[in-house]
Residue frames as a rotation matrix with the C-alpha (Angstrom) as fourth column:
GLY 1
0.668 -0.455 -0.589 -145.51
0.683 0.688 0.243 -44.37
0.295 -0.565 0.771 139.51
TYR 2
0.769 -0.496 0.403 -142.64
-0.570 -0.818 0.081 -42.87
0.289 -0.292 -0.912 141.41
ASP 3
0.515 -0.657 -0.551 -139.11
0.356 0.749 -0.559 -44.21
0.780 0.092 0.620 141.72
GLY 4
0.949 -0.231 -0.212 -137.55
0.110 -0.389 0.915 -41.79
-0.294 -0.892 -0.344 144.18
SER 5
0.483 -0.849 -0.213 -133.89
-0.871 -0.491 -0.019 -40.82
-0.088 0.194 -0.977 144.29
GLY 6
-0.556 -0.830 -0.042 -131.63
-0.827 0.548 0.131 -43.51
-0.086 0.107 -0.991 142.88
GLY 7
-0.419 0.461 -0.782 -134.62
-0.322 0.730 0.602 -45.79
0.849 0.504 -0.158 142.19
MET 8
-0.726 0.176 -0.665 -135.58
0.645 0.510 -0.569 -46.03
0.239 -0.842 -0.484 145.87
CYS 9
0.094 0.872 0.481 -138.95
0.325 -0.483 0.813 -44.72
0.941 0.080 -0.328 147.08
THR 10
-0.245 -0.270 -0.931 -137.63
0.963 0.042 -0.265 -42.83
0.111 -0.962 0.250 150.11
ASP 11
-0.987 -0.107 0.122 -138.37
0.104 -0.994 -0.031 -39.17
0.125 -0.017 0.992 149.27
ARG 12
-0.181 0.970 -0.160 -141.71
0.975 0.198 0.102 -38.03
0.131 -0.138 -0.982 150.71
PRO 13
0.490 0.700 0.520 -143.74
0.217 0.480 -0.850 -36.57
-0.845 0.529 0.083 149.22
PRO 14
-0.411 -0.614 0.674 -142.60
0.828 0.059 0.558 -36.63
-0.382 0.787 0.484 145.58
SER 15
-0.517 0.273 -0.811 -143.15
-0.372 -0.925 -0.074 -33.63
-0.771 0.263 0.580 143.33
ARG 16
0.594 0.802 0.065 -145.57
-0.228 0.245 -0.942 -33.85
-0.772 0.545 0.328 140.41
ASN 17
0.393 -0.526 -0.754 -142.57
-0.916 -0.157 -0.368 -33.84
0.075 0.836 -0.544 138.06
ASP 18
-0.624 -0.681 0.382 -141.49
-0.736 0.677 0.006 -37.19
-0.263 -0.277 -0.924 139.58
ILE 19
0.047 0.763 0.645 -144.72
-0.306 0.625 -0.718 -39.00
-0.951 -0.164 0.263 138.66
TRP 20
-0.778 -0.229 -0.585 -144.83
-0.625 0.191 0.757 -41.33
-0.062 0.954 -0.292 135.64
THR 21
0.223 0.931 0.288 -147.62
-0.745 0.353 -0.566 -43.42
-0.628 -0.088 0.773 134.13
VAL 22
-0.920 -0.351 0.173 -147.95
-0.176 0.766 0.618 -46.74
-0.350 0.538 -0.767 132.36
SER 23
0.097 0.962 -0.256 -150.75
-0.899 -0.025 -0.437 -47.60
-0.427 0.273 0.862 129.97
GLY 24
-0.898 -0.440 0.016 -151.63
-0.389 0.809 0.441 -50.86
-0.207 0.390 -0.897 128.33
GLN 25
0.034 0.892 -0.450 -154.17
-0.899 0.224 0.377 -53.41
0.437 0.392 0.810 127.20
LEU 26
-0.595 -0.124 0.794 -155.39
-0.597 0.729 -0.334 -56.52
-0.538 -0.673 -0.508 128.99
ARG 27
0.087 0.599 -0.796 -156.65
-0.836 0.478 0.269 -59.66
0.542 0.642 0.543 127.24
GLY 28
0.625 0.171 -0.762 -157.55
0.214 0.901 0.377 -62.43
0.751 -0.398 0.527 129.65
ASN 29
0.860 -0.382 -0.338 -154.60
0.330 -0.087 0.940 -62.60
-0.388 -0.920 0.051 132.02
GLN 30
-0.088 -0.896 0.435 -152.09
0.986 -0.017 0.165 -61.25
-0.140 0.444 0.885 129.45
ALA 31
0.760 0.280 -0.587 -151.17
0.279 -0.955 -0.095 -57.57
-0.587 -0.092 -0.804 129.34
THR 32
0.051 -0.730 0.681 -149.20
0.925 -0.222 -0.308 -55.44
0.376 0.646 0.664 126.89
LEU 33
0.630 0.136 -0.765 -147.82
0.613 -0.692 0.382 -52.41
-0.478 -0.709 -0.519 128.74
ASP 34
0.502 -0.408 0.763 -146.34
0.518 -0.564 -0.643 -49.16
0.693 0.717 -0.072 127.44
PHE 35
0.528 -0.439 -0.727 -143.40
0.717 -0.229 0.658 -47.94
-0.455 -0.869 0.194 129.55
SER 36
0.051 -0.568 0.822 -142.19
0.888 -0.350 -0.297 -45.46
0.456 0.745 0.487 126.88
SER 37
0.745 0.243 0.621 -143.04
0.007 -0.934 0.357 -42.45
0.667 -0.261 -0.698 129.09
LYS 38
0.850 -0.476 0.228 -140.31
-0.262 -0.007 0.965 -43.74
-0.457 -0.880 -0.131 131.40
GLY 39
0.076 -0.855 -0.513 -137.85
-0.984 -0.148 0.100 -44.55
-0.162 0.497 -0.852 128.61
GLY 40
-0.472 -0.194 0.860 -138.78
-0.270 0.960 0.068 -48.23
-0.839 -0.200 -0.506 128.46
PRO 41
-0.960 0.097 0.261 -140.41
0.275 0.479 0.833 -50.44
-0.045 0.872 -0.487 125.86
SER 42
-0.603 0.789 -0.120 -143.79
-0.796 -0.605 0.017 -49.59
-0.059 0.106 0.993 124.39
ASN 43
0.326 0.733 -0.596 -144.98
-0.744 0.589 0.317 -53.21
0.583 0.340 0.738 124.20
LEU 44
-0.746 -0.616 0.253 -143.81
-0.622 0.510 -0.594 -55.08
0.237 -0.601 -0.764 127.29
MET 45
0.073 0.750 -0.658 -145.72
-0.225 0.655 0.722 -58.32
0.972 0.095 0.217 127.84
ALA 46
-0.798 -0.222 0.560 -146.80
-0.590 0.096 -0.802 -59.26
0.124 -0.970 -0.207 131.38
THR 47
-0.367 0.662 -0.653 -149.13
0.201 0.742 0.639 -61.78
0.908 0.104 -0.406 132.99
TYR 48
-0.029 0.432 0.901 -151.64
-0.922 -0.360 0.143 -61.37
0.387 -0.827 0.409 135.81
GLN 49
0.060 -0.078 -0.995 -150.88
0.079 0.994 -0.073 -64.27
0.995 -0.074 0.066 138.16
ASP 50
-0.051 -0.067 -0.996 -151.51
0.903 0.422 -0.075 -65.00
0.426 -0.904 0.039 141.84
GLY 51
0.647 0.499 -0.576 -152.75
0.726 -0.635 0.265 -61.50
-0.233 -0.590 -0.773 142.64
GLY 52
0.220 -0.606 -0.765 -150.07
-0.032 -0.788 0.615 -59.53
-0.975 -0.111 -0.193 140.84
ILE 53
0.937 -0.049 -0.345 -148.57
-0.349 -0.163 -0.923 -58.48
-0.011 0.985 -0.170 137.51
VAL 54
0.419 -0.810 0.410 -145.59
0.234 0.532 0.813 -60.68
-0.878 -0.245 0.412 136.65
PHE 55
0.628 -0.314 -0.713 -142.98
-0.723 -0.574 -0.384 -59.38
-0.289 0.756 -0.587 134.21
PRO 56
0.823 -0.286 -0.490 -140.66
-0.150 0.723 -0.674 -61.49
0.547 0.629 0.552 132.01
ASP 57
-0.190 -0.974 0.120 -137.71
-0.389 -0.037 -0.920 -60.85
0.901 -0.222 -0.372 134.33
GLY 58
-0.311 0.146 -0.939 -139.66
0.667 0.738 -0.106 -62.35
0.677 -0.659 -0.327 137.27
ASN 59
-0.997 0.007 0.076 -140.43
-0.053 -0.777 -0.627 -58.99
0.054 -0.629 0.775 138.90
LYS 60
-0.325 0.936 -0.133 -143.96
0.810 0.348 0.471 -58.94
0.488 0.045 -0.872 140.37
TRP 61
-0.854 0.192 0.484 -146.12
-0.324 -0.923 -0.206 -55.93
0.407 -0.333 0.851 141.19
THR 62
-0.428 0.763 -0.484 -148.88
0.841 0.533 0.097 -56.43
0.332 -0.366 -0.870 143.73
LYS 63
0.138 0.578 0.804 -151.57
0.070 -0.816 0.574 -54.01
0.988 -0.023 -0.153 144.84
VAL 64
-0.895 -0.426 -0.134 -150.91
0.202 -0.118 -0.972 -52.44
0.399 -0.897 0.192 148.23
PRO 65
-0.044 0.928 -0.369 -154.01
0.945 0.158 0.286 -52.64
0.324 -0.336 -0.884 150.47
ARG 66
0.615 0.437 -0.656 -155.42
0.647 -0.756 0.103 -49.14
-0.451 -0.488 -0.748 151.11
GLY 67
0.811 -0.266 0.521 -152.93
0.324 -0.538 -0.778 -47.67
0.487 0.800 -0.350 148.60
THR 68
-0.108 -0.909 -0.403 -149.89
0.993 -0.078 -0.091 -45.53
0.052 -0.410 0.910 149.40
PRO 69
0.799 0.548 0.249 -151.24
0.549 -0.833 0.071 -42.09
0.246 0.080 -0.966 150.36
GLY 70
0.612 -0.633 -0.474 -147.86
0.162 -0.486 0.859 -41.05
-0.774 -0.602 -0.195 151.82
ARG 71
-0.397 -0.789 0.469 -146.36
0.629 0.139 0.765 -41.30
-0.669 0.598 0.441 148.34
LEU 72
0.436 0.632 0.640 -148.75
0.899 -0.341 -0.275 -38.82
0.044 0.695 -0.717 146.71
PRO 73
-0.566 -0.606 0.559 -147.47
0.595 -0.769 -0.232 -35.38
0.570 0.201 0.796 145.67
ALA 74
-0.691 0.276 -0.668 -148.46
0.480 -0.515 -0.710 -32.51
-0.540 -0.811 0.223 147.94
ASP 75
-0.418 0.535 -0.734 -150.13
-0.658 -0.736 -0.162 -30.74
-0.627 0.415 0.659 144.98
MET 76
-0.691 0.264 0.673 -152.72
0.458 0.880 0.125 -33.09
-0.559 0.395 -0.729 143.48
SER 77
-0.179 0.741 -0.648 -154.84
-0.236 -0.671 -0.702 -30.30
-0.955 0.028 0.295 141.91
THR 78
0.158 0.261 -0.952 -154.38
-0.961 -0.183 -0.209 -31.37
-0.229 0.948 0.221 138.27
LEU 79
-0.888 -0.448 -0.109 -153.69
-0.461 0.869 0.181 -35.09
0.014 0.211 -0.977 138.62
LYS 80
0.182 0.971 0.154 -156.46
-0.927 0.221 -0.302 -37.50
-0.328 -0.088 0.941 137.74
SER 81
-0.517 -0.219 0.828 -157.00
-0.016 0.969 0.246 -41.16
-0.856 0.114 -0.504 137.04
GLU 82
-0.446 0.365 -0.817 -157.94
-0.895 -0.205 0.397 -41.97
-0.023 0.908 0.418 133.50
SER 83
-0.133 0.460 0.878 -160.54
-0.296 0.827 -0.478 -44.65
-0.946 -0.323 0.026 132.93
C-alpha cells in the first residue's frame, strides 16, 4: 500500500521506500490481517462483505477495477507479488 504525504494519496509516483504490505489469513469470509509492518496490529480481524474488506471501525476497502497503475513506483525492478 501507499499512504502519500499526510495520509493522502496525492504524490505520484511514490518511491519504493513509501510502499508497505499487509499479510494475513482468510477462513471463509473472515480474515486476520497483519499490519505490523506499518506500525499497526498483527492480528486485526476483518470480514469480506459485499465486494470489499470491512474493518471493525467500519472502514471498507474495495478492489479498484483495472488497478491503480499511476500509483506504482517508477522503479519496479525488485518488487514482486507473493503468492
